TORBAKE-201486 format. One line per 4 residues: number of its first residue (from 1); for each residue x, y, z of N, C-alpha, C, O. Coordinates in nm, 3 decimals, padded with zeros to 5 digits. Layout:
NUM	X,Y,Z,X,Y,Z,X,Y,Z,X,Y,Z  ...;
***
This chain:
1	09.684,09.647,09.819,09.552,09.686,09.822,09.510,09.815,09.748,09.394,09.842,09.716  09.615,09.887,09.726,09.601,10.024,09.656,09.625,10.012,09.497,09.609,10.105,09.418  09.661,09.898,09.470,09.713,09.894,09.322,09.603,09.814,09.245,09.569,09.700,09.277  09.549,09.886,09.138,09.434,09.820,09.064,09.486,09.684,09.007,09.596,09.664,08.956;
5	09.389,09.600,09.024,09.402,09.452,08.951,09.537,09.387,09.018,09.599,09.315,08.940  09.579,09.396,09.118,09.705,09.339,09.176,09.687,09.198,09.225,09.582,09.160,09.278  09.787,09.125,09.207,09.792,08.990,09.227,09.904,08.950,09.347,10.021,08.989,09.341  09.861,08.883,09.436,09.954,08.865,09.546,09.980,08.703,09.572,09.885,08.624,09.580;
9	10.103,08.667,09.583,10.131,08.534,09.602,10.186,08.517,09.746,10.307,08.533,09.762  10.109,08.488,09.848,10.164,08.465,09.973,10.283,08.345,09.988,10.264,08.229,09.950  10.384,08.384,10.038,10.496,08.278,10.054,10.514,08.263,10.205,10.525,08.362,10.277  10.516,08.129,10.257,10.541,08.096,10.388,10.689,08.031,10.388,10.725,07.949,10.305;
13	10.765,08.077,10.487,10.904,08.029,10.491,10.929,07.940,10.627,10.838,07.919,10.707  11.054,07.893,10.644,11.080,07.812,10.760,10.988,07.700,10.775,10.935,07.674,10.882  10.968,07.627,10.660,10.903,07.498,10.655,10.977,07.397,10.745,10.922,07.316,10.820  11.111,07.414,10.726,11.211,07.312,10.789,11.194,07.328,10.936,11.253,07.248,11.010;
17	11.118,07.426,10.988,11.106,07.435,11.146,10.977,07.366,11.190,10.944,07.354,11.309  10.899,07.317,11.075,10.758,07.258,11.118,10.749,07.104,11.077,10.818,07.047,10.993  10.655,07.053,11.151,10.617,06.908,11.096,10.532,06.920,10.994,10.474,07.028,10.979  10.510,06.823,10.914,10.443,06.819,10.769,10.304,06.859,10.793,10.252,06.944,10.721;
21	10.234,06.800,10.898,10.091,06.854,10.929,10.084,06.987,10.982,09.977,07.047,10.973  10.184,07.044,11.037,10.170,07.185,11.096,10.180,07.257,10.954,10.096,07.346,10.938  10.253,07.237,10.868,10.260,07.351,10.746,10.121,07.347,10.671,10.079,07.454,10.626  10.049,07.236,10.655,09.926,07.255,10.604,09.825,07.327,10.678,09.741,07.400,10.626;
25	09.840,07.301,10.831,09.736,07.367,10.922,09.769,07.511,10.927,09.679,07.594,10.943  09.904,07.549,10.912,09.939,07.701,10.912,09.895,07.758,10.773,09.839,07.866,10.763  09.923,07.681,10.672,09.874,07.738,10.530,09.714,07.768,10.537,09.671,07.873,10.490  09.647,07.696,10.581,09.494,07.701,10.606,09.479,07.842,10.696,09.416,07.939,10.654;
29	09.530,07.840,10.795,09.513,07.952,10.887,09.549,08.077,10.830,09.473,08.173,10.846  09.659,08.091,10.763,09.710,08.210,10.687,09.603,08.262,10.589,09.558,08.377,10.595  09.567,08.167,10.498,09.473,08.196,10.404,09.324,08.237,10.449,09.244,08.302,10.382  09.306,08.185,10.575,09.175,08.224,10.638,09.179,08.357,10.688,09.079,08.428,10.682;
33	09.297,08.400,10.742,09.327,08.537,10.801,09.322,08.632,10.686,09.257,08.736,10.690  09.396,08.592,10.581,09.396,08.698,10.458,09.245,08.725,10.422,09.204,08.841,10.413  09.162,08.616,10.401,09.033,08.628,10.343,08.957,08.728,10.468,08.894,08.829,10.440  08.973,08.685,10.585,08.899,08.779,10.678,08.955,08.939,10.672,08.879,09.035,10.689;
37	09.074,08.950,10.649,09.132,09.085,10.644,09.071,09.169,10.528,09.039,09.287,10.535  09.062,09.087,10.419,09.002,09.149,10.301,08.856,09.175,10.311,08.811,09.280,10.266  08.778,09.084,10.369,08.640,09.098,10.427,08.615,09.226,10.506,08.524,09.307,10.486  08.704,09.232,10.592,08.703,09.362,10.696,08.721,09.489,10.627,08.649,09.585,10.651;
41	08.829,09.490,10.530,08.860,09.598,10.462,08.738,09.648,10.370,08.702,09.765,10.370  08.681,09.557,10.297,08.562,09.574,10.211,08.449,09.646,10.298,08.389,09.745,10.257  08.427,09.590,10.413,08.319,09.638,10.498,08.343,09.778,10.547,08.253,09.862,10.544  08.471,09.805,10.597,08.507,09.925,10.650,08.501,10.039,10.539,08.471,10.156,10.563;
45	08.535,09.986,10.405,08.533,10.093,10.300,08.399,10.142,10.274,08.373,10.262,10.258  08.300,10.033,10.269,08.163,10.057,10.263,08.096,10.152,10.351,08.013,10.239,10.321  08.154,10.115,10.484,08.102,10.205,10.595,08.146,10.354,10.588,08.067,10.446,10.608  08.280,10.373,10.559,08.328,10.490,10.535,08.252,10.573,10.424,08.225,10.693,10.439;
49	08.222,10.504,10.315,08.168,10.568,10.210,08.004,10.610,10.227,07.952,10.706,10.171  07.940,10.519,10.312,07.802,10.541,10.361,07.810,10.676,10.444,07.733,10.770,10.425  07.913,10.674,10.541,07.906,10.806,10.633,07.924,10.923,10.554,07.859,11.024,10.580  08.013,10.920,10.451,08.037,11.044,10.365,07.898,11.079,10.284,07.862,11.196,10.275;
53	07.833,10.990,10.234,07.715,11.001,10.157,07.598,11.040,10.246,07.501,11.096,10.196  07.605,11.011,10.379,07.492,11.054,10.464,07.531,11.162,10.542,07.450,11.192,10.630  07.639,11.233,10.534,07.681,11.357,10.600,07.593,11.470,10.560,07.535,11.467,10.452  07.581,11.575,10.649,07.493,11.687,10.631,07.548,11.768,10.495,07.472,11.806,10.405;
57	07.684,11.787,10.496,07.726,11.866,10.377,07.825,11.763,10.298,07.947,11.772,10.311  07.763,11.668,10.218,07.858,11.575,10.142,07.933,11.642,10.040,08.026,11.577,09.993  07.915,11.756,09.994,07.990,11.832,09.896,08.124,11.870,09.941,08.210,11.893,09.855  08.153,11.881,10.078,08.277,11.900,10.139,08.358,11.777,10.139,08.474,11.786,10.181;
61	08.315,11.669,10.099,08.399,11.548,10.122,08.405,11.474,09.988,08.436,11.355,09.988  08.380,11.534,09.881,08.384,11.482,09.748,08.532,11.414,09.717,08.543,11.304,09.664  08.624,11.481,09.752,08.775,11.425,09.733,08.792,11.288,09.813,08.849,11.192,09.761  08.743,11.285,09.934,08.760,11.175,10.014,08.673,11.064,09.957,08.720,10.951,09.945;
65	08.546,11.091,09.920,08.462,10.985,09.860,08.508,10.944,09.743,08.490,10.824,09.721  08.568,11.015,09.652,08.623,10.964,09.534,08.753,10.869,09.546,08.783,10.779,09.468  08.816,10.906,09.649,08.942,10.823,09.681,08.908,10.698,09.732,08.965,10.597,09.689  08.804,10.688,09.836,08.731,10.561,09.877,08.682,10.485,09.785,08.710,10.366,09.788;
69	08.599,10.536,09.687,08.527,10.468,09.568,08.645,10.404,09.477,08.625,10.295,09.423  08.747,10.461,09.463,08.868,10.422,09.398,08.939,10.286,09.445,08.973,10.187,09.381  08.949,10.317,09.575,09.008,10.197,09.665,08.912,10.073,09.662,08.959,09.959,09.659  08.772,10.099,09.664,08.684,09.999,09.679,08.675,09.936,09.533,08.616,09.828,09.523;
73	08.723,09.988,09.430,08.708,09.941,09.291,08.839,09.847,09.258,08.843,09.774,09.159  08.937,09.857,09.348,09.061,09.788,09.321,09.049,09.648,09.343,09.033,09.608,09.458  09.054,09.573,09.254,09.031,09.408,09.275,09.171,09.353,09.329,09.278,09.398,09.286  09.165,09.260,09.420,09.295,09.206,09.451,09.285,09.042,09.464,09.221,08.984,09.551;
77	09.354,08.985,09.371,09.361,08.830,09.356,09.471,08.780,09.445,09.590,08.808,09.427  09.417,08.692,09.559,09.529,08.618,09.637,09.536,08.472,09.583,09.442,08.392,09.578  09.665,08.450,09.544,09.696,08.306,09.498,09.720,08.217,09.615,09.744,08.263,09.727  09.715,08.096,09.590,09.735,07.991,09.704,09.879,08.014,09.763,09.974,08.036,09.689;
81	09.888,08.009,09.893,10.026,08.016,09.966,10.121,07.913,09.929,10.088,07.795,09.925  10.233,07.953,09.903,10.340,07.856,09.878,10.444,07.853,09.985,10.508,07.952,10.019  10.456,07.723,10.041,10.537,07.705,10.155,10.676,07.654,10.114,10.686,07.556,10.040  10.784,07.720,10.161,10.909,07.679,10.125,11.010,07.674,10.241,10.995,07.735,10.347;
85	11.119,07.591,10.207,11.234,07.583,10.308,11.352,07.665,10.244,11.415,07.620,10.148  11.378,07.780,10.296,11.470,07.872,10.216,11.611,07.799,10.221,11.697,07.847,10.147  11.642,07.695,10.294,11.783,07.644,10.291,11.787,07.525,10.200,11.888,07.457,10.188  11.677,07.502,10.139,11.678,07.391,10.024,11.658,07.459,09.895,11.558,07.527,09.871;
89	11.759,07.439,09.808,11.767,07.497,09.681,11.649,07.446,09.588,11.593,07.511,09.500  11.623,07.323,09.624,11.519,07.277,09.531,11.377,07.353,09.554,11.296,07.374,09.464  11.362,07.387,09.678,11.242,07.462,09.725,11.238,07.596,09.648,11.136,07.636,09.591  11.359,07.666,09.649,11.376,07.783,09.582,11.341,07.792,09.430,11.284,07.886,09.375;
93	11.387,07.677,09.372,11.351,07.654,09.226,11.213,07.615,09.210,11.160,07.649,09.104  11.145,07.552,09.294,11.003,07.537,09.283,10.913,07.667,09.311,10.803,07.685,09.259  10.970,07.744,09.390,10.889,07.882,09.423,10.915,07.963,09.281,10.827,08.030,09.226  11.040,07.947,09.232,11.061,08.041,09.098,10.971,07.984,08.990,10.907,08.062,08.919;
97	10.962,07.851,08.971,10.875,07.796,08.871,10.740,07.823,08.895,10.668,07.837,08.795  10.682,07.836,09.021,10.553,07.876,09.059,10.510,08.016,09.020,10.402,08.042,08.968  10.607,08.106,09.051,10.594,08.250,09.015,10.584,08.260,08.857,10.491,08.321,08.806  10.677,08.203,08.786,10.679,08.203,08.649,10.559,08.162,08.575,10.518,08.222,08.476;
101	10.493,08.034,08.637,10.384,07.978,08.603,10.273,08.083,08.609,10.216,08.110,08.503  10.239,08.141,08.713,10.124,08.261,08.735,10.164,08.379,08.655,10.071,08.439,08.600  10.280,08.423,08.638,10.311,08.536,08.559,10.261,08.517,08.414,10.194,08.603,08.357  10.299,08.395,08.356,10.253,08.357,08.227,10.098,08.332,08.214,10.057,08.294,08.104;
105	10.017,08.347,08.308,09.882,08.327,08.297,09.820,08.440,08.259,09.804,08.527,08.344  09.773,08.462,08.123,09.710,08.558,08.068,09.585,08.617,08.126,09.551,08.734,08.108  09.518,08.526,08.199,09.393,08.552,08.269,09.441,08.650,08.396,09.378,08.753,08.418  09.536,08.620,08.463,09.594,08.695,08.566,09.656,08.834,08.530,09.633,08.941,08.587;
109	09.736,08.813,08.425,09.807,08.924,08.364,09.791,08.941,08.216,09.868,08.900,08.130  09.669,09.013,08.198,09.633,09.022,08.039,09.734,09.104,07.957,09.735,09.103,07.834  09.827,09.184,08.040,09.933,09.248,07.949,10.068,09.186,07.948,10.170,09.248,07.916  10.065,09.042,07.989,10.195,08.986,08.006,10.280,08.977,07.875,10.402,08.967,07.882;
113	10.218,08.980,07.762,10.269,08.964,07.637,10.274,09.103,07.570,10.182,09.147,07.501  10.398,09.175,07.599,10.417,09.305,07.544,10.549,09.313,07.495,10.641,09.267,07.562  10.571,09.370,07.376,10.696,09.385,07.297,10.752,09.512,07.352,10.688,09.617,07.350  10.891,09.497,07.409,10.949,09.618,07.459,11.022,09.693,07.334,11.059,09.624,07.238;
117	11.044,09.833,07.336,11.107,09.888,07.230,11.266,09.836,07.255,11.314,09.812,07.366  11.330,09.826,07.140,11.479,09.776,07.146,11.562,09.850,07.245,11.646,09.793,07.315  11.536,09.990,07.249,11.617,10.075,07.347,11.612,10.033,07.494,11.705,10.050,07.573  11.489,09.974,07.527,11.473,09.902,07.671,11.593,09.815,07.684,11.674,09.828,07.776;
121	11.604,09.719,07.580,11.703,09.613,07.599,11.843,09.663,07.595,11.932,09.611,07.662  11.862,09.763,07.516,12.008,09.818,07.493,12.056,09.899,07.633,12.173,09.901,07.668  11.957,09.958,07.700,11.981,10.041,07.828,12.009,09.918,07.940,12.104,09.922,08.019  11.924,09.823,07.936,11.938,09.713,08.040,12.073,09.637,08.037,12.132,09.593,08.135;
125	12.112,09.628,07.907,12.240,09.553,07.893,12.377,09.649,07.932,12.483,09.610,07.981  12.342,09.771,07.896,12.433,09.869,07.935,12.460,09.890,08.082,12.573,09.896,08.129  12.344,09.901,08.157,12.328,09.906,08.298,12.396,09.781,08.376,12.461,09.793,08.481  12.372,09.660,08.309,12.431,09.534,08.375,12.575,09.553,08.352,12.647,09.517,08.445;
129	12.643,09.612,08.229,12.785,09.621,08.216,12.837,09.718,08.313,12.940,09.688,08.373  12.777,09.837,08.337,12.827,09.939,08.425,12.823,09.880,08.578,12.913,09.905,08.658  12.714,09.802,08.609,12.719,09.750,08.749,12.831,09.659,08.770,12.891,09.662,08.878  12.867,09.570,08.669,12.967,09.475,08.681,13.111,09.532,08.657,13.210,09.462,08.681;
133	13.121,09.650,08.614,13.242,09.698,08.584,13.338,09.718,08.718,13.293,09.723,08.832  13.462,09.727,08.688,13.560,09.742,08.806,13.557,09.867,08.871,13.591,09.869,08.989  13.519,09.979,08.811,13.496,10.113,08.854,13.376,10.131,08.946,13.362,10.229,09.019  13.284,10.024,08.934,13.173,10.044,09.022,13.182,10.014,09.170,13.226,09.905,09.206;
137	13.146,10.099,09.254,13.163,10.086,09.401,13.084,09.958,09.441,12.992,09.919,09.369  13.117,09.896,09.549,13.033,09.797,09.603,12.896,09.826,09.632,12.810,09.739,09.618  12.872,09.936,09.671,12.714,09.985,09.717,12.642,10.007,09.590,12.521,10.027,09.594  12.703,10.006,09.481,12.617,10.025,09.354,12.541,10.132,09.330,12.466,10.135,09.233;
141	12.553,10.241,09.421,12.481,10.371,09.418,12.534,10.458,09.308,12.656,10.473,09.296  12.443,10.521,09.223,12.483,10.604,09.119,12.391,10.720,09.101,12.270,10.701,09.105  12.440,10.843,09.082,12.357,10.955,09.052,12.288,10.934,08.907,12.342,10.886,08.807  12.162,10.979,08.917,12.079,10.963,08.801,12.134,11.035,08.673,12.134,10.984,08.561;
145	12.181,11.159,08.704,12.231,11.237,08.586,12.376,11.174,08.543,12.420,11.182,08.428  12.433,11.119,08.637,12.570,11.054,08.598,12.550,10.926,08.508,12.613,10.897,08.406  12.444,10.854,08.572,12.414,10.728,08.496,12.371,10.769,08.345,12.412,10.701,08.251  12.298,10.870,08.325,12.256,10.916,08.202,12.368,10.942,08.117,12.369,10.903,08.001;
149	12.471,11.010,08.173,12.600,11.053,08.079,12.679,10.928,08.054,12.745,10.913,07.951  12.671,10.839,08.148,12.763,10.707,08.122,12.685,10.625,08.007,12.749,10.563,07.922  12.546,10.627,08.008,12.480,10.549,07.906,12.489,10.616,07.786,12.486,10.547,07.683  12.500,10.745,07.777,12.496,10.822,07.640,12.637,10.799,07.562,12.658,10.812,07.441;
153	12.724,10.761,07.662,12.877,10.717,07.574,12.854,10.593,07.501,12.936,10.556,07.417  12.747,10.526,07.527,12.745,10.380,07.476,12.701,10.398,07.332,12.643,10.499,07.292  12.731,10.294,07.255,12.687,10.289,07.113,12.527,10.273,07.103,12.462,10.203,07.182  12.480,10.334,07.015,12.310,10.346,06.989,12.250,10.412,07.126,12.129,10.405,07.144;
157	12.321,10.466,07.207,12.249,10.535,07.315,12.277,10.683,07.328,12.238,10.740,07.430  12.343,10.753,07.231,12.391,10.882,07.246,12.271,10.971,07.245,12.287,11.080,07.301  12.162,10.949,07.197,12.043,11.033,07.209,11.939,11.001,07.317,11.824,11.044,07.315  11.985,10.928,07.402,11.904,10.884,07.524,11.875,11.004,07.601,11.967,11.072,07.646;
161	11.749,11.036,07.618,11.711,11.151,07.721,11.667,11.116,07.856,11.635,11.000,07.882  11.665,11.208,07.943,11.633,11.178,08.089,11.497,11.108,08.101,11.479,11.009,08.171  11.395,11.176,08.019,11.261,11.133,08.037,11.252,10.983,08.001,11.204,10.900,08.079  11.302,10.953,07.879,11.315,10.804,07.854,11.381,10.701,07.956,11.330,10.596,07.996;
165	11.504,10.751,07.988,11.583,10.677,08.096,11.484,10.650,08.203,11.470,10.535,08.245  11.414,10.750,08.250,11.325,10.742,08.378,11.212,10.640,08.359,11.173,10.564,08.447  11.165,10.645,08.230,11.064,10.533,08.211,11.136,10.403,08.190,11.074,10.300,08.214  11.245,10.398,08.153,11.313,10.246,08.137,11.345,10.202,08.280,11.343,10.085,08.318;
169	11.377,10.315,08.361,11.421,10.269,08.509,11.304,10.223,08.576,11.316,10.130,08.656  11.198,10.273,08.555,11.070,10.227,08.618,11.045,10.078,08.586,11.004,09.999,08.670  11.075,10.044,08.455,11.056,09.913,08.410,11.133,09.809,08.480,11.086,09.706,08.529  11.285,09.856,08.479,11.393,09.780,08.545,11.376,09.770,08.689,11.422,09.674,08.751;
173	11.304,09.875,08.754,11.270,09.867,08.904,11.160,09.754,08.919,11.173,09.665,09.003  11.054,09.761,08.835,10.963,09.661,08.844,11.008,09.518,08.834,10.957,09.431,08.904  11.107,09.493,08.743,11.158,09.351,08.728,11.256,09.309,08.814,11.299,09.194,08.815  11.306,09.421,08.904,11.410,09.396,09.001,11.551,09.415,08.966,11.637,09.387,09.050;
177	11.585,09.461,08.849,11.727,09.463,08.811,11.785,09.586,08.881,11.903,09.575,08.913  11.733,09.687,08.907,11.775,09.796,08.985,11.652,09.839,09.082,11.540,09.788,09.079  11.693,09.933,09.161,11.610,09.989,09.268,11.616,10.146,09.260,11.722,10.207,09.275  11.497,10.207,09.236,11.499,10.347,09.222,11.380,10.404,09.281,11.270,10.386,09.228;
181	11.397,10.481,09.403,11.289,10.534,09.480,11.262,10.659,09.433,11.304,10.756,09.496  11.194,10.673,09.327,11.159,10.806,09.259,11.055,10.891,09.338,11.036,11.010,09.313  10.985,10.819,09.438,10.869,10.875,09.488,10.937,10.943,09.645,10.866,11.006,09.722  11.063,10.920,09.667,11.119,10.960,09.787,11.216,11.072,09.757,11.324,11.050,09.702;
185	11.174,11.198,09.795,11.248,11.316,09.749,11.397,11.302,09.761,11.469,11.330,09.666  11.444,11.260,09.877,11.591,11.258,09.902,11.658,11.150,09.816,11.780,11.153,09.802  11.582,11.055,09.757,11.640,10.952,09.698,11.609,10.939,09.546,11.649,10.843,09.481  11.535,11.042,09.493,11.488,11.043,09.361,11.593,11.062,09.263,11.572,11.024,09.148;
189	11.706,11.117,09.295,11.828,11.130,09.201,11.927,11.017,09.226,12.035,11.023,09.169  11.899,10.915,09.306,12.002,10.812,09.317,11.946,10.672,09.263,11.829,10.640,09.287  12.020,10.600,09.201,11.978,10.476,09.137,12.069,10.361,09.206,12.191,10.376,09.215  12.007,10.251,09.251,12.080,10.160,09.307,12.075,10.048,09.205,11.973,09.986,09.172;
193	12.210,10.029,09.155,12.245,09.934,09.057,12.272,09.793,09.109,12.278,09.700,09.029  12.290,09.773,09.239,12.325,09.663,09.314,12.213,09.648,09.417,12.243,09.685,09.531  12.104,09.606,09.398,11.990,09.578,09.475,12.027,09.488,09.610,11.968,09.499,09.718  12.131,09.401,09.584,12.158,09.309,09.683,12.232,09.396,09.792,12.234,09.346,09.904;
197	12.289,09.510,09.777,12.349,09.582,09.864,12.259,09.640,09.974,12.293,09.653,10.092  12.136,09.675,09.920,12.041,09.711,10.003,11.985,09.603,10.097,11.957,09.629,10.213  11.970,09.486,10.046,11.920,09.362,10.137,12.040,09.347,10.245,12.015,09.330,10.365  12.147,09.351,10.205,12.262,09.328,10.305,12.247,09.445,10.422,12.254,09.418,10.542;
201	12.228,09.561,10.378,12.207,09.676,10.466,12.095,09.666,10.554,12.105,09.701,10.672  11.978,09.615,10.499,11.851,09.591,10.570,11.871,09.484,10.672,11.825,09.497,10.785  11.940,09.375,10.632,11.974,09.257,10.714,12.053,09.300,10.847,12.039,09.242,10.955  12.141,09.414,10.826,12.212,09.464,10.955,12.128,09.549,11.045,12.149,09.552,11.166;
205	12.024,09.624,10.983,11.937,09.716,11.052,11.811,09.658,11.112,11.773,09.694,11.223  11.743,09.564,11.035,11.628,09.515,11.072,11.638,09.362,11.109,11.650,09.279,11.020  11.634,09.328,11.233,11.674,09.204,11.272,11.557,09.135,11.359,11.492,09.212,11.429  11.524,09.003,11.363,11.444,08.937,11.453,11.487,08.969,11.587,11.606,08.963,11.618;
209	11.387,09.005,11.675,11.419,09.009,11.824,11.547,09.108,11.845,11.628,09.086,11.935  11.558,09.223,11.755,11.648,09.317,11.787,11.656,09.374,11.922,11.762,09.376,11.986  11.550,09.419,11.963,11.547,09.479,12.097,11.600,09.382,12.205,11.690,09.418,12.282  11.546,09.258,12.212,11.591,09.163,12.296,11.757,09.160,12.300,11.824,09.173,12.402;
213	11.808,09.139,12.167,11.944,09.113,12.136,12.026,09.248,12.202,12.135,09.234,12.257  11.970,09.359,12.191,12.048,09.471,12.232,12.041,09.483,12.390,12.132,09.531,12.457  11.919,09.432,12.442,11.907,09.447,12.587,12.004,09.330,12.654,12.045,09.338,12.770  12.029,09.237,12.579,12.111,09.137,12.644,12.270,09.175,12.642,12.354,09.104,12.698;
217	12.297,09.280,12.581,12.438,09.337,12.598,12.439,09.407,12.729,12.349,09.478,12.772  12.552,09.378,12.787,12.577,09.434,12.935,12.632,09.591,12.894,12.664,09.671,12.983;
***
C-alpha cells in the first residue's frame, strides 16, 4: 500500500483441505474483503487529509499532509487470487506460470523490458559461485565488505566499488537471489547468500498455534 504502482497477487494455499465448491466460495470472500479493506483505507486517508486541511493552523501539519497525499496517490492493482495445493508439484508450476505471465504484462509492469549492465550478470554469477562453494557456511551469511573483497578477486570485477555492489545487491534482493536488509541498522552490513536458511529459521520460530503447543508441554 505504500509502494507506488504496486501489483499484488493473492495466493490461497491448503486447497487440499477444502472441497471444490469451498475453494471458489473462499476465493470470492477473500477478494471481497480485500476490496473492502482498500475502500476503507481510501476513505480513512481522505478523512485524515480533510481534518488536516480543516485544522485551525494547517501550516503546522504540512509534512503530515504531504505524506498522506503521497499515500493517497499510490495506486494498487490486485490480481485475481490463485488457489494452490502446496503438496502438488503441478500446482506450484501453475503458480509459477501465472506469476511469469503477469510479470511479462507490460501494462502491469511498463519497465519489465530493461537491459541490465553486463556487470550485474557477472556479479550475480560470482555470488552464485561463492554461495555454492565448499568454504561457504550453511547459514550463508557474509559481511558486505568481505563479499566485496571476494568479488574483487574475480575476473572482470577488480574495479567493483561498494556503491555499485550495493545497487546490484538491491536488484538481487528484489529477484530473491540474496536477502539484504539494508534498512535495518544491525543487519545492513550482512548479506544472506542462502535465503532458504532464513526460511528454515523462521519456520522454527514462527509456528501455527505456537502458544497452544508450548502450553501443552508439561
